[in-house]
C-alpha distance (Angstrom), angle and dihedral (degrees) to the residues before:
residue distance angle dihedral
X1 . . .
X2 3.79 . .
X3 3.84 109.0 .
X4 3.82 91.3 -131.9
X5 3.81 91.1 54.1
X6 3.80 90.5 47.1
X7 3.81 90.1 51.3
X8 3.81 91.4 50.3
X9 3.82 91.0 49.4
X10 3.82 90.1 49.8
X11 3.80 90.4 49.4
X12 3.79 91.8 50.9
X13 3.80 92.5 45.1
X14 3.80 91.4 49.2
X15 3.81 89.5 57.4
X16 3.82 88.7 55.0
X17 3.81 89.3 48.8
X18 3.82 92.2 51.3
X19 3.80 88.8 48.1
X20 3.80 89.8 55.7
X21 3.82 88.2 51.4
X22 3.80 91.8 53.0
X23 3.80 91.6 45.3
X24 3.80 91.3 52.6
X25 3.81 90.0 46.1
X26 3.81 91.5 52.9
X27 3.80 89.1 51.5
X28 3.79 96.8 46.6
X29 3.82 96.3 44.7
X30 3.79 89.4 59.6
X31 3.80 86.7 76.4
X32 3.82 106.7 13.6
X33 3.83 128.7 59.2
X34 3.82 112.1 -102.7
X35 3.83 89.6 -119.5
X36 3.82 90.5 62.6
X37 3.81 91.8 46.2
X38 3.81 92.3 50.3
X39 3.80 92.7 47.8
X40 3.80 91.2 50.9
X41 3.80 90.8 49.2
X42 3.82 93.4 51.6
X43 3.81 97.7 38.4
X44 3.81 91.8 57.3
X45 3.81 92.2 41.3
X46 3.82 89.3 51.9
X47 3.82 91.7 56.3
X48 3.80 90.7 49.4
X49 3.81 93.6 46.9
X50 3.81 89.5 48.5
X51 3.81 90.3 54.6
X52 3.83 90.9 47.4
X53 3.81 91.5 49.8
X54 3.81 93.9 48.5
X55 3.78 90.9 49.6
X56 3.81 93.1 46.6
X57 3.79 98.1 50.5
X58 3.75 113.5 -34.3
X59 3.78 128.4 -127.8
X60 3.81 92.1 -18.6
X61 3.81 88.1 76.5
X62 3.80 89.3 64.4
X63 3.80 87.3 77.7
X64 3.78 111.0 98.5
X65 3.79 129.6 -177.5
X66 3.81 90.4 -152.2
X67 3.83 109.5 44.6
X68 3.82 94.7 159.3
X69 3.80 94.1 46.2
X70 3.80 91.7 46.3
X71 3.80 90.3 52.6
X72 3.80 90.2 46.2
X73 3.81 90.3 51.8
X74 3.79 91.0 53.3
X75 3.80 93.1 51.0
X76 3.81 92.6 45.4
X77 3.79 94.1 51.9
X78 3.81 92.5 45.1
X79 3.82 91.7 50.9
X80 3.80 90.1 46.4
X81 3.80 90.0 50.9
X82 3.79 96.4 49.4
X83 3.81 91.2 47.3
X84 3.79 89.1 50.4
X85 3.81 92.2 49.3
X86 3.80 91.3 48.9
X87 3.81 90.7 50.1
X88 3.80 92.1 49.6
X89 3.80 90.0 57.2
X90 3.81 87.7 70.0
X91 3.82 106.8 22.3
X92 3.78 137.5 61.3
X93 3.80 117.3 -99.4
X94 3.81 88.1 -118.9
X95 3.81 90.4 57.8
X96 3.80 96.1 48.6
X97 3.81 92.5 45.8
X98 3.81 92.7 48.3
X99 3.81 90.6 52.9
X100 3.82 89.6 43.6
X101 3.80 88.6 62.5
X102 3.81 88.6 71.3
X103 3.82 87.8 78.2
X104 3.85 92.4 92.1
X105 3.82 88.4 48.9
X106 3.80 92.2 51.1
X107 3.82 89.7 46.6
X108 3.80 89.2 53.7
X109 3.82 91.8 51.0
X110 3.81 94.6 44.3
X111 3.80 93.7 46.5
X112 3.81 88.6 73.5
X113 3.85 99.6 61.2
X114 3.81 97.4 25.0
X115 3.81 102.8 39.0
X116 3.79 100.8 21.6
X117 3.80 92.6 -124.5
X118 3.79 123.7 156.7
X119 3.80 115.8 -122.2
X120 3.80 116.9 -160.1
X121 3.77 126.9 -144.2
X122 3.82 93.8 -96.9
X123 3.78 92.3 60.1
X124 3.80 92.3 43.3
X125 3.81 89.1 52.2
X126 3.81 90.6 48.8
X127 3.81 91.1 49.2
X128 3.80 91.5 50.2
X129 3.81 91.1 48.7
X130 3.80 90.9 48.0
X131 3.78 93.9 54.1
X132 3.80 88.6 46.3
X133 3.81 85.8 57.0
X134 3.82 88.9 54.8
X135 3.79 89.3 54.5
X136 3.82 88.4 52.4
X137 3.82 88.8 54.4
X138 3.81 94.8 44.9
X139 3.83 99.4 38.1
X140 3.82 94.4 -165.8
X141 3.78 113.8 -149.4
X142 3.82 93.5 32.6
X143 3.80 132.0 95.1
X144 3.82 88.9 -105.6
X145 3.81 92.8 66.1
X146 3.81 116.2 101.2
X147 3.78 124.8 -172.1
X148 3.83 89.9 -131.7
X149 3.81 87.6 72.5
X150 3.79 87.1 71.9
X151 3.81 87.6 58.8
X152 3.80 89.4 54.1
X153 3.79 90.0 52.6
X154 3.82 91.1 48.3
X155 3.81 89.3 48.3
X156 3.80 90.9 52.1
X157 3.80 91.6 48.3
X158 3.82 91.6 51.8
X159 3.80 88.7 47.0
X160 3.79 90.2 53.1
X161 3.81 92.8 50.6
X162 3.82 87.5 48.1
X163 3.81 89.7 55.0
X164 3.81 91.7 48.0
X165 3.82 91.1 51.5
X166 3.82 89.7 46.6
X167 3.81 88.6 59.1
X168 3.80 88.1 55.7
X169 3.82 95.3 53.3
X170 3.81 98.5 35.6
X171 3.79 94.8 78.3
X172 3.82 95.6 65.3
X173 3.83 110.9 14.1
X174 3.80 121.4 74.1
X175 3.79 117.3 -112.1
X176 3.82 90.9 -118.0
X177 3.81 89.4 54.1
X178 3.79 92.4 52.0
X179 3.80 92.3 46.0
X180 3.81 90.8 51.4
X181 3.79 95.8 49.5
X182 3.78 95.7 45.5
X183 3.82 89.7 53.6
X184 3.81 94.5 41.5
X185 3.80 95.6 48.2
X186 3.80 90.9 39.9
X187 3.81 90.9 55.3
X188 3.82 91.8 47.9
X189 3.80 92.9 48.0
X190 3.80 92.2 45.6
X191 3.81 90.0 52.2
X192 3.83 92.8 58.9
X193 3.85 97.5 80.3
X194 3.83 95.0 39.3
X195 3.85 95.8 96.8
X196 3.81 87.2 62.6
X197 3.80 101.2 37.0
X198 3.80 104.2 27.9
X199 3.79 117.2 139.0
X200 3.78 118.8 167.9
X201 3.81 111.6 -118.0
X202 3.79 117.4 -127.3
X203 3.78 134.9 -158.7
X204 3.79 114.7 -31.5
X205 3.81 91.0 8.8
X206 3.80 88.9 76.7
X207 3.80 90.5 52.8
X208 3.79 91.6 48.4
X209 3.82 91.9 51.3
X210 3.81 91.1 49.9
X211 3.80 89.9 45.9
X212 3.81 90.7 52.2
X213 3.80 92.1 51.4
X214 3.80 92.7 47.9
X215 3.80 94.5 47.0
X216 3.81 91.7 46.1
X217 3.80 92.4 53.2
X218 3.81 95.1 39.9
X219 3.81 91.8 47.4
X220 3.81 92.4 54.4
X221 3.82 91.6 45.1
X222 3.81 89.3 52.7
X223 3.81 90.0 50.9
X224 3.80 90.3 50.8
X225 3.80 92.2 51.1
X226 3.82 91.5 45.0
X227 3.81 90.2 56.4
X228 3.80 90.2 49.7
X229 3.80 91.4 55.4
X230 3.81 103.5 37.8
X231 3.82 137.2 27.8
X232 3.79 118.1 -101.8
X233 3.81 90.9 -116.4
X234 3.81 89.6 62.2
X235 3.81 93.7 45.0
X236 3.80 99.5 45.1
X237 3.83 99.6 80.5
X238 3.80 90.7 53.8
X239 3.80 91.3 59.7
X240 3.79 85.7 79.1
X241 3.78 94.4 59.3
X242 3.79 84.6 85.9
X243 3.81 91.1 77.4
X244 3.83 88.3 63.3
X245 3.80 91.8 49.7
X246 3.81 91.8 46.4
X247 3.81 94.5 49.8
X248 3.82 90.0 48.7
X249 3.82 93.6 47.1
X250 3.80 92.1 46.5
X251 3.80 91.0 52.4
X252 3.82 97.1 42.4
X253 3.80 98.7 44.4
X254 3.81 104.4 26.2
X255 3.80 105.3 20.5
X256 3.82 91.1 -120.6
X257 3.79 119.9 156.7
X258 3.83 115.1 -172.7
X259 3.79 114.7 -130.4
X260 3.79 124.2 -123.4
X261 3.81 92.3 -98.0
X262 3.81 92.4 56.5
X263 3.80 91.3 48.4
X264 3.81 92.5 46.7
X265 3.79 92.9 47.8
X266 3.80 91.5 46.4
X267 3.82 90.0 51.6
X268 3.81 90.9 52.6
X269 3.82 91.6 48.9
X270 3.82 92.1 47.7
X271 3.81 94.1 49.4
X272 3.81 90.5 46.7
X273 3.79 90.9 50.8
X274 3.80 91.7 49.7
X275 3.82 90.3 51.9
X276 3.82 89.9 51.3
X277 3.81 91.0 48.9
X278 3.82 92.1 48.1
X279 3.81 92.1 49.7
X280 3.81 92.1 48.5
X281 3.79 91.3 47.9
X282 3.81 92.7 51.2
X283 3.81 90.1 48.6
X284 3.81 91.4 50.1
X285 3.80 93.1 -120.7
X286 3.78 99.0 112.8
X287 3.80 108.8 106.0
X288 3.80 102.3 154.3
X289 3.77 142.5 -5.4
X290 3.83 113.4 -101.7
X291 3.79 109.1 -99.4
X292 3.81 121.6 -123.3
X293 3.78 117.7 -94.9
X294 3.80 93.7 -115.6
């Protein structure tokens, strides 16, 4: 099979895998504190990333040229994850995923002060339209607005900063090294609040926590392999297949049906993101597709 096609299929499949993670998280946080769910997700992912690192090159891959940035990445992704889990306790999966798609827009905005990149008027217009789409989803000042939507926005912002920092470390550190440290630091950071929020999982909750850790690690490994096989410009549009998976999962498992405002806002955000991706690709700046905040 053509490597580009294989990369696109991996990208699409990874979005389904991340959807299964979010679905399991929404289930498990109905009975367990989000802090416990996040720790379980990162503890299992850490063990998997450790095995991947040892198989790829052993202890030599522990060496990083950016120890502070690697630690910062781990904390950012963990904070983004716990904010996302807390939001999903109150919102539909379609709503959280639609707001999640602002990550490419935040990356575009932050690339100016943090990476010194120039953003033309087309991308600024797309960013403005995208955030207008978020307002359509949230509808502040109406009965449809929920405070948890602010957590989704904060989660997306942390995810965007995570992606910016990842660009900084990707030039020198191996992918396996970065994957290990983000899981290791994430597990350590997630363990900090456990003395206050700990609740022992029971029965199927253990299986769900293990499932979340496996899908989180596997999803990121699939993204890594997708980027090795296909250029980011070819992969980017398939990031948005996740909205289809999330709507389906929300309906099948929770009976949620997104209203017309959520669908309209999501469409605006998706189109805006695609314009940003197209502009970055034409300018030769597009190196990778922003990773999910899970």
